[in-house]
C-alpha positions in Angstrom: 87.1 138.8 104.1 89.0 136.9 101.7 88.0 135.3 98.4 90.7 132.0 97.5 91.1 133.1 93.6 90.9 137.2 93.8 92.5 138.0 97.0 90.6 140.4 99.1 86.9 141.1 98.4 86.6 144.9 98.8 83.3 146.5 99.9 81.2 148.9 97.6 80.7 152.5 99.3 77.4 154.5 97.6 77.3 158.2 98.0 73.8 159.9 96.8 74.5 163.5 96.4 72.6 166.5 94.4 74.0 166.2 91.0 72.8 170.0 90.3 74.4 171.4 93.3 77.9 172.7 92.7 78.7 172.6 96.4 77.8 168.5 96.2 79.7 168.4 92.8 82.6 170.1 94.2 82.8 167.6 97.5 82.3 164.7 95.3 84.9 165.1 92.6 87.7 165.8 95.8 86.7 162.8 98.5 88.8 159.7 97.7 88.5 156.6 99.7 90.9 154.5 100.3 92.1 151.8 98.1 91.5 149.1 100.7 87.9 149.9 101.3 86.6 149.2 97.8 85.7 151.4 95.1 83.2 154.5 95.5 80.0 154.9 93.6 78.5 158.4 92.9 74.7 158.4 92.6 73.1 161.7 91.6 69.8 161.9 93.3 67.8 163.9 90.6 68.1 160.4 88.8 65.6 157.6 89.4 67.6 154.7 90.7 66.7 151.6 93.1 68.9 153.2 96.2 66.8 156.6 95.8 63.5 154.4 96.3 65.5 152.7 99.2 66.3 156.3 100.7 62.7 157.2 100.0 60.9 154.3 101.9 63.4 154.9 104.7 61.9 158.9 104.8 64.9 160.3 104.3 64.9 163.5 102.8 67.6 163.9 100.6 67.4 167.9 100.5 68.2 167.6 104.3 71.4 165.4 104.1 73.6 163.3 101.9 73.4 159.9 102.0 76.1 157.0 102.0 75.4 153.4 101.8 78.4 150.8 103.3 78.0 147.2 104.1 74.5 147.8 103.6 73.8 150.1 106.3 72.2 153.7 105.3 74.1 156.7 106.7 72.5 160.1 106.8 73.4 163.8 106.9 76.2 164.3 109.5 76.9 160.4 110.1 77.3 160.2 106.4 79.9 162.6 106.1 81.4 161.3 109.2 81.8 157.5 107.7 82.8 158.8 104.1 85.4 160.7 105.9 86.7 157.9 107.9 86.9 155.8 105.1 88.8 158.5 102.8 92.5 158.4 102.2 94.6 161.4 104.0 96.3 162.2 100.6 95.4 165.7 99.3 94.7 168.7 100.7 91.0 168.8 100.7 91.0 165.1 102.1 93.1 166.1 105.0 90.8 169.2 105.9 87.9 167.1 105.4 89.3 164.7 108.4 90.0 167.5 110.3 86.6 168.8 110.3 84.1 165.9 109.8 86.6 163.0 111.3 85.0 163.2 114.8 81.2 162.8 115.5 81.3 166.1 117.2 82.8 168.1 114.4 80.5 166.5 111.6 77.4 167.5 113.9 78.8 170.9 114.5 80.1 171.5 110.8 77.6 169.8 108.8 74.8 171.9 109.3 76.8 175.1 108.0 77.6 173.1 105.2 73.8 172.3 104.5 73.0 176.0 105.1 75.9 177.2 102.7 74.1 174.6 100.0 70.8 176.3 100.4 72.0 179.7 99.9 74.0 178.2 96.7 70.9 176.5 95.2 68.7 179.4 95.7 71.3 181.9 93.9 71.4 179.4 91.1 67.7 178.9 91.0 68.0 175.2 91.4 65.1 173.5 93.0 64.9 171.0 95.7 64.8 167.2 94.8 61.6 166.7 97.1 61.9 163.0 97.0 59.4 162.9 100.1 56.7 164.8 98.3 54.0 162.8 97.4 53.3 162.3 93.7 50.1 161.1 92.4 50.1 158.3 90.1 
């Protein structure tokens, strides 16, 4: 897409993650998307936001999977990490490993549950509670 004054218009990429999870924070610290894609916005799921409202309304349990929103489409769990990997730059050892592990749908479907299980163990070890965005909260 072109804009006559500013050149090419870039897309926004939104990554919703658990801001208290050491695994999630480390991943977000090192992931880099290609400049040609646009800007990556990191959204902590533990803080209220319009995007968290959209995620909850869609019935997506943020404790069971990360969410990436790109071009008005929400990707969840293995699909989220797969699309994020495809948008990532190949620079740096972390992003290269990420590409080899999650660069295919098969890889994402195999390795994402392993990463999610590791996250669960880390949360329990550190005594960090789940976000529970789908839990009913009376007014």
